[in-house]
DRENDO-1510 file (C-alpha; in Angstrom, 1 decimal, always signed):
<recs>
REC; n; res; u; v; w
REC; 1; MET; -36.8; -18.8; +29.0 .
REC; 2; ARG; -35.5; -16.1; +26.9 .
REC; 3; LYS; -32.9; -16.1; +24.3 .
REC; 4; LEU; -30.7; -12.9; +23.5 .
REC; 5; THR; -28.7; -13.1; +20.2 .
REC; 6; LEU; -26.4; -10.4; +19.5 .
REC; 7; ILE; -25.0; -10.3; +16.0 .
REC; 8; PHE; -22.2; -9.1; +14.2 .
REC; 9; MET; -21.5; -9.4; +10.5 .
REC; 10; PHE; -17.9; -9.4; +9.1 .
REC; 11; LEU; -16.4; -11.3; +6.1 .
REC; 12; GLY; -13.6; -13.5; +5.2 .
REC; 13; THR; -11.8; -16.4; +7.1 .
REC; 14; ILE; -11.7; -16.2; +10.8 .
REC; 15; ILE; -8.8; -14.3; +12.2 .
REC; 16; VAL; -6.4; -14.2; +9.2 .
REC; 17; TYR; -8.6; -13.2; +6.6 .
REC; 18; GLY; -11.2; -10.8; +7.9 .
REC; 19; GLN; -12.9; -8.5; +5.7 .
REC; 20; ILE; -15.6; -6.0; +6.4 .
REC; 21; VAL; -18.5; -5.6; +3.6 .
REC; 22; PRO; -21.0; -2.8; +3.0 .
REC; 23; GLU; -24.6; -3.8; +3.7 .
REC; 24; ASN; -25.3; -1.8; +0.7 .
REC; 25; SER; -23.7; +0.3; -2.2 .
REC; 26; PHE; -25.2; +2.8; -4.1 .
REC; 27; TYR; -25.0; +2.8; -7.6 .
REC; 28; ASN; -24.4; +5.8; -9.9 .
REC; 29; GLU; -26.1; +8.3; -7.6 .
REC; 30; ASN; -25.7; +11.8; -6.9 .
REC; 31; ILE; -23.7; +12.3; -9.9 .
REC; 32; VAL; -23.3; +15.9; -10.8 .
REC; 33; TRP; -21.7; +15.7; -14.2 .
REC; 34; GLU; -19.8; +12.8; -16.1 .
REC; 35; ASN; -17.7; +13.1; -18.9 .
REC; 36; VAL; -15.6; +10.9; -20.9 .
REC; 37; PHE; -12.7; +12.3; -23.1 .
REC; 38; THR; -11.8; +10.8; -26.4 .
REC; 39; ASN; -9.9; +12.9; -28.3 .
REC; 40; GLY; -6.2; +12.3; -28.8 .
REC; 41; PRO; -4.3; +9.3; -27.9 .
REC; 42; ALA; -5.7; +7.1; -25.0 .
REC; 43; GLY; -3.8; +6.1; -22.0 .
REC; 44; LYS; -3.5; +4.9; -18.4 .
REC; 45; VAL; -5.0; +7.5; -16.2 .
REC; 46; ASN; -2.4; +7.9; -12.9 .
REC; 47; ARG; -3.8; +10.8; -11.1 .
REC; 48; GLY; -6.0; +13.7; -10.8 .
REC; 49; ILE; -6.9; +16.6; -8.5 .
REC; 50; VAL; -9.3; +19.5; -7.7 .
REC; 51; ASP; -7.4; +22.7; -7.4 .
REC; 52; SER; -8.4; +25.6; -5.3 .
REC; 53; ASP; -10.9; +27.1; -7.9 .
REC; 54; GLY; -12.8; +23.8; -8.0 .
REC; 55; ASN; -11.5; +22.7; -11.0 .
REC; 56; CYS; -10.0; +19.4; -12.3 .
REC; 57; ALA; -6.9; +18.3; -13.7 .
REC; 58; VAL; -5.9; +14.9; -14.6 .
REC; 59; VAL; -2.6; +13.1; -16.1 .
REC; 60; PHE; -2.7; +10.4; -18.2 .
REC; 61; MET; +0.0; +8.4; -20.1 .
REC; 62; PRO; -0.3; +7.3; -23.7 .
REC; 63; GLU; +2.7; +5.4; -25.2 .
REC; 64; ASN; +5.9; +7.7; -25.1 .
REC; 65; MET; +4.0; +10.7; -23.6 .
REC; 66; SER; +2.1; +12.4; -21.1 .
REC; 67; ARG; -1.2; +14.3; -21.7 .
REC; 68; ILE; -2.7; +16.6; -19.1 .
REC; 69; HIS; -6.6; +17.6; -19.1 .
REC; 70; LYS; -7.8; +20.8; -17.2 .
REC; 71; ILE; -11.6; +20.3; -16.7 .
REC; 72; ASN; -14.4; +22.8; -15.7 .
REC; 73; GLY; -15.6; +21.8; -12.3 .
REC; 74; GLU; -18.6; +23.3; -12.5 .
REC; 75; ASN; -19.7; +21.7; -16.0 .
REC; 76; GLY; -17.2; +18.8; -17.0 .
REC; 77; GLU; -16.2; +20.6; -19.8 .
REC; 78; LEU; -12.5; +20.5; -21.1 .
REC; 79; ILE; -10.7; +23.9; -20.6 .
REC; 80; TRP; -7.6; +22.9; -22.2 .
REC; 81; SER; -5.2; +19.9; -23.0 .
REC; 82; THR; -1.6; +19.5; -23.4 .
REC; 83; THR; +0.8; +17.1; -24.4 .
REC; 84; ILE; +4.5; +16.4; -23.2 .
REC; 85; GLU; +6.4; +14.2; -25.6 .
REC; 86; ASN; +9.1; +11.6; -24.3 .
REC; 87; LYS; +7.8; +11.9; -20.8 .
REC; 88; ILE; +6.0; +9.4; -18.4 .
REC; 89; GLY; +3.5; +11.3; -16.2 .
REC; 90; PHE; +2.8; +9.7; -12.6 .
REC; 91; GLY; +1.4; +12.4; -10.7 .
REC; 92; ILE; +0.1; +16.4; -10.6 .
REC; 93; SER; -0.5; +18.6; -7.9 .
REC; 94; GLU; -1.5; +22.4; -7.4 .
REC; 95; ILE; +1.0; +25.3; -7.0 .
REC; 96; ASN; -0.7; +28.4; -6.1 .
REC; 97; ASP; +1.3; +31.9; -6.3 .
REC; 98; ASN; -0.8; +35.0; -5.3 .
REC; 99; ASN; -4.2; +33.1; -5.7 .
REC; 100; LYS; -2.9; +31.9; -9.3 .
REC; 101; VAL; -3.5; +28.2; -9.8 .
REC; 102; ASP; -0.5; +26.6; -11.9 .
REC; 103; TYR; +0.0; +22.7; -11.9 .
REC; 104; LEU; +3.0; +20.4; -11.3 .
REC; 105; VAL; +3.3; +17.1; -13.6 .
REC; 106; SER; +5.9; +14.6; -12.0 .
REC; 107; GLY; +7.0; +11.4; -13.6 .
REC; 108; GLY; +10.0; +10.1; -15.9 .
REC; 109; SER; +12.2; +11.3; -18.8 .
REC; 110; GLY; +13.6; +9.6; -21.6 .
REC; 111; GLU; +14.6; +5.9; -22.4 .
REC; 112; THR; +16.2; +5.6; -19.0 .
REC; 113; GLN; +13.3; +7.1; -17.2 .
REC; 114; GLU; +15.4; +9.8; -15.1 .
REC; 115; ARG; +13.2; +11.6; -12.6 .
REC; 116; TRP; +11.0; +14.5; -14.3 .
REC; 117; LEU; +9.2; +17.6; -12.9 .
REC; 118; CYS; +7.6; +20.6; -14.8 .
REC; 119; ARG; +5.5; +23.2; -13.9 .
REC; 120; LEU; +2.4; +24.2; -16.4 .
REC; 121; ASN; +0.7; +27.6; -16.6 .
REC; 122; GLY; -3.0; +27.0; -15.3 .
REC; 123; ASP; -4.3; +29.5; -17.6 .
REC; 124; ASP; -3.3; +27.6; -20.7 .
REC; 125; GLY; -1.2; +24.7; -20.1 .
REC; 126; SER; +2.0; +25.9; -21.4 .
REC; 127; ILE; +5.3; +24.9; -20.1 .
REC; 128; MET; +7.0; +27.2; -17.3 .
REC; 129; TRP; +9.6; +25.3; -16.6 .
REC; 130; ASP; +11.0; +21.6; -17.3 .
REC; 131; LYS; +13.6; +19.7; -15.1 .
REC; 132; THR; +15.1; +16.3; -15.5 .
REC; 133; TYR; +16.9; +15.1; -12.6 .
REC; 134; THR; +19.8; +12.5; -13.4 .
REC; 135; SER; +21.7; +10.0; -11.2 .
REC; 136; SER; +24.0; +7.4; -12.1 .
REC; 137; GLY; +22.9; +3.7; -13.0 .
REC; 138; ASN; +22.8; +1.7; -15.8 .
REC; 139; GLN; +20.3; +1.0; -18.8 .
REC; 140; TYR; +18.4; -1.1; -16.4 .
REC; 141; GLN; +17.9; +0.9; -13.8 .
REC; 142; PHE; +14.7; +3.5; -13.7 .
REC; 143; ASP; +13.9; +6.6; -11.7 .
REC; 144; GLY; +10.6; +8.6; -10.9 .
REC; 145; ILE; +8.9; +11.2; -8.9 .
REC; 146; ARG; +5.5; +9.6; -8.1 .
REC; 147; MET; +4.0; +12.7; -6.7 .
REC; 148; THR; +4.4; +16.0; -5.4 .
REC; 149; ILE; +3.2; +18.6; -2.4 .
REC; 150; ILE; +4.0; +22.1; -1.6 .
REC; 151; GLY; +5.2; +22.3; +2.0 .
REC; 152; SER; +4.2; +24.8; +4.5 .
REC; 153; ASP; +7.8; +26.5; +3.8 .
REC; 154; GLY; +6.6; +27.4; +0.0 .
REC; 155; TYR; +9.0; +24.4; -1.4 .
REC; 156; ILE; +8.1; +21.7; -3.6 .
REC; 157; TYR; +8.6; +18.1; -2.2 .
REC; 158; GLY; +8.6; +15.0; -4.3 .
REC; 159; ALA; +8.4; +11.5; -3.5 .
REC; 160; GLY; +9.8; +8.7; -5.9 .
REC; 161; PHE; +12.6; +6.2; -6.2 .
REC; 162; ILE; +16.0; +5.8; -7.9 .
REC; 163; GLY; +17.3; +2.6; -9.4 .
REC; 164; GLY; +14.1; +0.7; -9.8 .
REC; 165; ASP; +13.6; -2.3; -11.9 .
REC; 166; GLU; +11.1; -1.4; -14.1 .
REC; 167; PRO; +9.9; +1.6; -16.3 .
REC; 168; GLY; +6.6; +3.1; -17.5 .
REC; 169; THR; +4.6; +2.3; -14.6 .
REC; 170; ILE; +3.1; +4.2; -11.5 .
REC; 171; PHE; +2.9; +0.6; -9.8 .
REC; 172; ILE; +5.5; -0.1; -7.1 .
REC; 173; VAL; +8.9; -1.4; -8.5 .
REC; 174; TYR; +11.5; -2.6; -6.8 .
REC; 175; ALA; +15.4; -3.3; -6.6 .
REC; 176; GLY; +15.8; +0.7; -6.0 .
REC; 177; LYS; +16.1; +3.2; -3.6 .
REC; 178; ALA; +13.5; +5.5; -2.0 .
REC; 179; MET; +14.2; +9.3; -2.4 .
REC; 180; LEU; +12.6; +12.5; -1.5 .
REC; 181; MET; +13.4; +15.7; -3.3 .
REC; 182; LYS; +13.2; +19.8; -2.3 .
REC; 183; ILE; +12.8; +21.6; -5.2 .
REC; 184; ASP; +12.7; +25.3; -6.0 .
REC; 185; PRO; +9.3; +26.4; -7.2 .
REC; 186; ALA; +9.9; +29.2; -9.1 .
REC; 187; SER; +12.9; +27.7; -11.4 .
REC; 188; GLY; +12.7; +23.6; -10.6 .
REC; 189; ASP; +16.0; +23.7; -9.3 .
REC; 190; GLU; +17.1; +20.8; -7.1 .
REC; 191; ILE; +17.6; +21.7; -3.7 .
REC; 192; TRP; +18.6; +18.4; -2.1 .
REC; 193; THR; +17.8; +14.8; -2.5 .
REC; 194; HIS; +17.1; +12.3; +0.4 .
REC; 195; GLU; +17.7; +8.4; -0.5 .
REC; 196; ASN; +17.1; +5.7; +1.5 .
REC; 197; LEU; +18.7; +2.3; +1.4 .
REC; 198; ASN; +16.0; +0.7; +3.8 .
REC; 199; SER; +13.0; +1.6; +1.4 .
REC; 200; GLU; +12.9; +0.4; -2.3 .
REC; 201; TYR; +10.1; +3.0; -2.9 .
REC; 202; ALA; +8.5; +6.4; -1.4 .
REC; 203; LEU; +5.1; +6.0; -2.7 .
REC; 204; ALA; +4.1; +9.5; -1.4 .
REC; 205; VAL; +4.8; +12.4; +0.9 .
REC; 206; VAL; +2.8; +14.3; +3.8 .
REC; 207; GLU; +3.5; +17.1; +6.1 .
REC; 208; SER; +2.6; +17.5; +9.8 .
REC; 209; ASN; +1.9; +20.5; +11.8 .
REC; 210; ASP; +5.3; +20.8; +13.0 .
REC; 211; GLY; +6.7; +20.8; +9.4 .
REC; 212; SER; +7.9; +17.2; +9.5 .
REC; 213; MET; +7.9; +15.1; +6.2 .
REC; 214; TYR; +6.6; +11.5; +6.2 .
REC; 215; TYR; +6.5; +9.3; +3.2 .
REC; 216; GLY; +5.4; +5.4; +2.9 .
REC; 217; GLY; +7.8; +2.9; +1.7 .
REC; 218; ILE; +8.2; -0.8; +0.9 .
REC; 219; LEU; +11.0; -3.3; +0.8 .
REC; 220; TYR; +10.4; -6.4; -1.3 .
REC; 221; ASP; +8.8; -9.3; +0.6 .
REC; 222; ASP; +8.9; -7.3; +3.9 .
REC; 223; ASN; +6.8; -4.8; +6.1 .
REC; 224; LEU; +5.7; -1.7; +5.0 .
REC; 225; LYS; +7.6; +1.4; +6.1 .
REC; 226; LEU; +7.1; +4.8; +7.2 .
REC; 227; THR; +10.6; +7.1; +7.3 .
REC; 228; LYS; +10.4; +10.7; +8.8 .
REC; 229; VAL; +12.4; +13.5; +7.2 .
REC; 230; ASN; +12.8; +16.9; +8.3 .
REC; 231; THR; +13.3; +20.2; +5.9 .
REC; 232; ASN; +16.8; +19.9; +5.5 .
REC; 233; GLY; +16.8; +16.5; +3.9 .
REC; 234; ASP; +18.0; +14.6; +6.9 .
REC; 235; GLU; +16.4; +11.4; +8.0 .
REC; 236; ILE; +14.8; +11.1; +11.5 .
REC; 237; TRP; +13.9; +7.1; +11.0 .
REC; 238; THR; +12.6; +4.7; +9.1 .
REC; 239; ARG; +10.3; +2.5; +10.9 .
REC; 240; ASN; +8.6; -0.9; +10.2 .
REC; 241; LEU; +4.9; -1.2; +10.1 .
REC; 242; ASP; +4.2; -4.8; +11.6 .
REC; 243; ASN; +2.1; -7.4; +10.2 .
REC; 244; THR; +2.0; -5.8; +6.8 .
REC; 245; GLU; +4.0; -8.0; +4.8 .
REC; 246; ASN; +1.4; -8.9; +2.2 .
REC; 247; ILE; -0.1; -5.3; +1.9 .
REC; 248; ILE; +0.6; -3.2; -1.6 .
REC; 249; PRO; +0.9; +0.2; -0.6 .
REC; 250; ALA; -0.8; +2.9; -3.0 .
REC; 251; ASP; -1.1; +6.3; -1.3 .
REC; 252; LEU; -0.6; +8.2; +1.7 .
REC; 253; THR; -2.8; +11.0; +3.4 .
REC; 254; ILE; -2.8; +12.8; +6.8 .
REC; 255; SER; -5.6; +14.5; +8.9 .
REC; 256; SER; -5.2; +15.8; +12.7 .
REC; 257; GLU; -2.0; +14.4; +13.2 .
REC; 258; THR; -3.0; +10.9; +12.0 .
REC; 259; ILE; -1.4; +9.5; +8.7 .
REC; 260; TYR; -3.6; +6.9; +6.7 .
REC; 261; TYR; -2.0; +4.5; +4.5 .
REC; 262; GLY; -4.1; +3.3; +1.7 .
REC; 263; CYS; -3.5; -0.1; +0.2 .
REC; 264; HIS; -4.9; -3.4; -1.1 .
REC; 265; ARG; -3.8; -6.9; -0.1 .
REC; 266; GLY; -3.9; -10.2; -1.9 .
REC; 267; ARG; -5.3; -13.3; -0.2 .
REC; 268; ASP; -6.2; -16.9; -1.1 .
REC; 269; GLY; -9.1; -17.3; -3.7 .
REC; 270; ALA; -9.7; -19.0; -7.0 .
REC; 271; GLY; -9.5; -15.5; -8.7 .
REC; 272; ASP; -6.6; -14.1; -6.9 .
REC; 273; PRO; -8.9; -11.6; -5.1 .
REC; 274; PHE; -8.1; -8.4; -3.6 .
REC; 275; ASP; -9.3; -6.3; -0.9 .
REC; 276; TYR; -8.8; -2.5; +0.2 .
REC; 277; THR; -7.0; -2.1; +3.1 .
REC; 278; CYS; -6.6; +1.4; +5.4 .
REC; 279; ILE; -4.0; +1.5; +7.9 .
REC; 280; SER; -4.3; +4.3; +10.5 .
REC; 281; LEU; -1.0; +5.5; +12.3 .
REC; 282; ASP; +0.2; +8.1; +14.5 .
REC; 283; THR; +3.4; +10.3; +13.5 .
REC; 284; GLU; +5.7; +7.9; +15.5 .
REC; 285; ALA; +4.5; +4.7; +12.9 .
REC; 286; ASN; +2.4; +3.6; +15.9 .
REC; 287; ILE; -0.5; +1.3; +14.4 .
REC; 288; ASN; -3.9; +2.3; +15.5 .
REC; 289; TRP; -5.8; -0.3; +13.6 .
REC; 290; ILE; -5.7; -2.2; +10.0 .
REC; 291; LYS; -9.0; -3.0; +8.6 .
REC; 292; HIS; -9.7; -4.6; +5.1 .
REC; 293; TYR; -12.8; -3.9; +3.1 .
REC; 294; ALA; -14.4; -6.2; +0.2 .
REC; 295; ASN; -17.5; -6.9; -2.2 .
REC; 296; PRO; -19.2; -3.9; -2.5 .
REC; 297; ARG; -21.8; -5.4; -5.2 .
REC; 298; GLY; -22.1; -8.5; -3.4 .
REC; 299; TYR; -20.3; -11.2; -5.5 .
REC; 300; SER; -17.9; -13.9; -4.4 .
REC; 301; LEU; -15.0; -13.3; -2.2 .
REC; 302; GLU; -13.2; -15.6; -3.7 .
REC; 303; HIS; -13.1; -13.9; -7.2 .
REC; 304; ILE; -13.4; -10.3; -6.9 .
REC; 305; ARG; -10.3; -8.1; -6.7 .
REC; 306; ASN; -10.7; -4.9; -4.9 .
REC; 307; GLU; -7.9; -2.6; -5.9 .
REC; 308; LEU; -7.2; +0.8; -3.8 .
REC; 309; TYR; -5.2; +3.3; -5.5 .
REC; 310; GLY; -6.0; +7.0; -3.8 .
REC; 311; ILE; -6.9; +8.1; -0.5 .
REC; 312; LYS; -7.9; +11.2; +0.9 .
REC; 313; ALA; -9.1; +12.6; +4.2 .
REC; 314; ASN; -11.1; +15.9; +5.5 .
REC; 315; GLU; -12.0; +16.9; +9.2 .
REC; 316; SER; -14.7; +14.1; +9.4 .
REC; 317; SER; -14.2; +11.0; +7.1 .
REC; 318; ILE; -11.7; +9.0; +5.2 .
REC; 319; TYR; -12.4; +8.3; +1.4 .
REC; 320; MET; -10.7; +5.1; -0.4 .
REC; 321; PHE; -10.7; +5.3; -4.3 .
REC; 322; GLY; -10.2; +2.3; -6.6 .
REC; 323; GLY; -11.5; -0.3; -9.0 .
REC; 324; THR; -13.7; -3.5; -8.3 .
REC; 325; GLY; -13.8; -6.4; -10.7 .
REC; 326; ASP; -12.7; -10.1; -11.5 .
REC; 327; GLU; -10.3; -11.3; -14.1 .
REC; 328; SER; -11.1; -14.9; -13.5 .
REC; 329; ASN; -13.4; -17.4; -15.5 .
REC; 330; TYR; -16.0; -16.2; -12.8 .
REC; 331; SER; -19.0; -14.4; -14.0 .
REC; 332; ALA; -22.1; -13.4; -12.0 .
REC; 333; LEU; -24.7; -10.8; -12.1 .
REC; 334; ASN; -26.4; -9.1; -9.4 .
REC; 335; PRO; -28.8; -6.3; -10.6 .
REC; 336; PRO; -28.5; -3.1; -10.5 .
REC; 337; TYR; -24.9; -3.7; -10.4 .
REC; 338; GLU; -23.1; -4.6; -13.7 .
REC; 339; SER; -21.7; -8.1; -14.1 .
REC; 340; SER; -18.7; -9.0; -11.9 .
REC; 341; ASP; -16.7; -9.0; -14.9 .
REC; 342; VAL; -17.0; -5.3; -15.6 .
REC; 343; TRP; -14.9; -3.3; -13.5 .
REC; 344; ASN; -16.5; -0.7; -11.5 .
REC; 345; GLY; -15.0; +2.3; -9.5 .
REC; 346; TRP; -15.6; +2.0; -5.8 .
REC; 347; VAL; -15.4; +4.9; -3.3 .
REC; 348; LEU; -15.8; +3.8; +0.4 .
REC; 349; GLN; -16.2; +6.6; +2.7 .
REC; 350; THR; -15.4; +5.6; +6.7 .
REC; 351; ASP; -15.0; +7.3; +10.0 .
REC; 352; PHE; -12.0; +7.5; +11.4 .
REC; 353; ASN; -12.2; +4.2; +13.0 .
REC; 354; GLY; -12.3; +2.6; +9.8 .
REC; 355; ASP; -16.2; +2.1; +10.3 .
REC; 356; ILE; -18.1; +2.5; +7.0 .
REC; 357; ILE; -20.3; +5.6; +6.5 .
REC; 358; GLN; -21.1; +4.9; +2.7 .
REC; 359; SER; -20.0; +2.9; -0.1 .
REC; 360; ASP; -20.7; +4.1; -3.7 .
REC; 361; VAL; -19.8; +2.2; -7.2 .
REC; 362; PHE; -19.8; +4.1; -10.2 .
REC; 363; CYS; -19.7; +3.0; -14.0 .
REC; 364; HIS; -19.5; +5.0; -17.6 .
REC; 365; ASP; -21.9; +3.3; -20.1 .
REC; 366; ASN; -22.4; +0.2; -18.5 .
REC; 367; VAL; -18.6; -0.9; -19.6 .
REC; 368; ASN; -15.2; -1.3; -17.8 .
REC; 369; THR; -14.6; +1.7; -15.6 .
REC; 370; ALA; -11.9; +1.5; -13.0 .
REC; 371; THR; -11.4; +4.6; -11.0 .
REC; 372; GLU; -7.4; +5.3; -10.7 .
REC; 373; TYR; -7.5; +8.5; -8.3 .
REC; 374; GLY; -10.0; +10.8; -6.4 .
REC; 375; ASP; -9.9; +14.1; -4.9 .
REC; 376; LEU; -12.5; +15.9; -2.4 .
REC; 377; THR; -14.4; +18.9; -3.2 .
REC; 378; GLU; -16.3; +21.0; -0.5 .
REC; 379; ASP; -19.4; +18.6; -0.5 .
REC; 380; GLY; -18.3; +15.6; -2.3 .
REC; 381; TYR; -15.5; +14.3; -4.4 .
REC; 382; VAL; -14.3; +13.8; -8.2 .
REC; 383; ILE; -13.2; +10.5; -9.4 .
REC; 384; PHE; -10.9; +10.0; -12.5 .
REC; 385; ASN; -11.3; +6.7; -14.0 .
REC; 386; ASP; -9.9; +4.4; -16.8 .
REC; 387; THR; -13.2; +3.6; -18.9 .
REC; 388; ASP; -14.0; +1.8; -22.1 .
REC; 389; ALA; -16.9; +4.0; -22.6 .
REC; 390; GLN; -16.8; +5.4; -26.3 .
REC; 391; GLY; -13.3; +3.5; -26.7 .
REC; 392; ASP; -10.4; +1.8; -25.1 .
REC; 393; THR; -8.8; +3.1; -21.9 .
REC; 394; GLU; -10.3; +6.2; -22.3 .
REC; 395; VAL; -10.2; +9.3; -19.8 .
REC; 396; GLY; -13.5; +9.2; -17.4 .
REC; 397; VAL; -14.1; +11.8; -14.8 .
REC; 398; ILE; -17.3; +11.8; -12.7 .
REC; 399; LYS; -18.3; +14.6; -10.0 .
REC; 400; VAL; -20.4; +13.3; -7.0 .
REC; 401; GLN; -22.1; +15.3; -4.5 .
REC; 402; ILE; -22.5; +13.3; -1.2 .
REC; 403; ASN; -24.4; +16.0; +1.1 .
REC; 404; ASN; -27.6; +15.7; -1.2 .
REC; 405; ASN; -30.0; +13.5; +0.4 .
REC; 406; SER; -32.4; +13.7; -2.4 .
REC; 407; ASN; -32.6; +11.1; -5.0 .
REC; 408; ILE; -30.6; +8.3; -3.2 .
REC; 409; ASN; -31.6; +4.9; -4.0 .
REC; 410; LYS; -30.0; +2.0; -1.5 .
REC; 411; HIS; -29.4; -1.1; -2.9 .
REC; 412; PRO; -29.0; -3.5; -0.3 .
REC; 413; ILE; -26.5; -6.6; -1.4 .
REC; 414; ILE; -28.6; -9.3; -1.6 .
REC; 415; SER; -26.7; -12.7; -1.3 .
REC; 416; ASN; -28.1; -16.5; -1.2 .
REC; 417; LYS; -26.0; -18.4; +1.3 .
REC; 418; THR; -26.3; -21.3; +3.6 .
REC; 419; ILE; -24.6; -22.1; +6.9 .
REC; 420; ILE; -21.8; -24.8; +6.5 .
REC; 421; LYS; -20.3; -25.0; +9.7 .
REC; 422; THR; -20.7; -23.7; +13.4 .
REC; 423; ILE; -17.4; -23.5; +15.4 .
REC; 424; ASN; -16.1; -21.6; +18.6 .
REC; 425; ILE; -13.0; -19.4; +18.9 .
REC; 426; LEU; -10.7; -22.6; +19.0 .
REC; 427; GLY; -12.2; -23.7; +15.6 .
REC; 428; GLN; -13.9; -26.7; +17.3 .
REC; 429; GLU; -17.8; -27.7; +16.4 .
REC; 430; ASP; -19.2; -27.2; +19.9 .
REC; 431; ARG; -22.8; -28.2; +20.5 .
REC; 432; ASN; -23.0; -26.2; +23.8 .
REC; 433; ASN; -22.9; -22.6; +22.3 .
REC; 434; LYS; -24.2; -20.9; +25.3 .
REC; 435; HIS; -22.2; -18.2; +27.0 .
REC; 436; GLN; -19.6; -18.3; +24.4 .
REC; 437; ILE; -18.5; -16.6; +21.0 .
REC; 438; MET; -19.8; -18.9; +18.2 .
REC; 439; PHE; -18.8; -18.5; +14.6 .
REC; 440; GLU; -21.2; -19.6; +11.5 .
REC; 441; ILE; -19.4; -20.0; +8.1 .
REC; 442; TYR; -21.5; -19.9; +5.2 .
REC; 443; ASN; -20.7; -21.0; +2.0 .
REC; 444; ASP; -19.7; -17.7; +0.2 .
REC; 445; GLY; -16.9; -17.4; +2.6 .
REC; 446; SER; -18.5; -14.8; +4.9 .
REC; 447; VAL; -19.0; -15.6; +8.8 .
REC; 448; SER; -21.2; -14.1; +11.6 .
REC; 449; LYS; -20.1; -14.1; +15.0 .
REC; 450; LYS; -22.8; -14.5; +17.7 .
REC; 451; PHE; -23.0; -14.5; +21.5 .
REC; 452; ILE; -26.1; -16.4; +23.0 .
REC; 453; THR; -27.0; -15.9; +26.7 .
REC; 454; ASP; -30.3; -17.1; +28.1 .
</recs>
């Protein structure tokens, strides 16, 4: 008698809470350079980019100000820094005229946080123009431009919200209206503003090959949304994404006419755990797949929070950027990684089916390091971190080269686990396990799916 066993590994509660867990994660590998910037007031990192010259720019927000660093992409040294008072900086993007790199910084202005956008000279960080866009509302309603892109028509498109219920945060706020703006890049003048009562927040905007604009959105305690708008500001449609009620959106990207929604979702567990979530959908809002990812360092699924804040895609891969750590009383150690309660940056690379290609974990100086955003280079990526290295909530930046196969040490995720139950697809403990799919449930919450034939 010959027994053939096919084993497929995946993590989580069957059907409802399935996560994909990397078999191994690299730890601080293939770093070209890293730097922590401690001069001047510290504040939360919100967004960073790699510009067309290969240099980096990052926006962060100390109390009641926006600070922007421009960083040399070759060596990580600071080129210039600028501070803008009484502004909240959410986003930064490149605007390029005649091969001259400038930057757009977006967010909110003043005590009532009106929508704000400025253009910085890329050479020295000086302000070229600065615009605040007001809307009617009371003192408890707040607006913001979360991010911007340059459309194929050369105009600026800014995604954000009007009338939200909370100021001073890049995270999702509710009770307002999603909005998309079209703006003149030469002057900052508003051309039009689209508002959407069926979505409370436009978290990011992308453009398809035909010039249509798409932004991700949400309603409180409801499914995620996708909205299509033309370049005249006319809404074509807003559509629900089914079975996404418990998913918190963070970012949007597009590649080859496929849109990828970067998110994280909470689930039951002693430490209020989160998983990375990626949603693949076409430009008609039809979902291709939804996949969840967790546990890059092999710690307890009951406690670890994996929070995704950025997503990018190139011609071959999807990249998810965020942090992994725990906020509960749980504490464990799994060398070579830092303790579970030390936050680390987590970069997850997948193919366009959502299958893992590579998992990387990063940390500055063995202390809390949470990746808040990332951007791609020709042969890797740059991550922009909040870190406690050399201070508290400092700006940490790491450049990584992924196409260099030298000096790579894989760190298998080792877990001491035992089987606590074996069930069939109906949830029954069936001793006759031949010719059917069986699930072995382990004490760490993971599940092995098996099909056994004689």
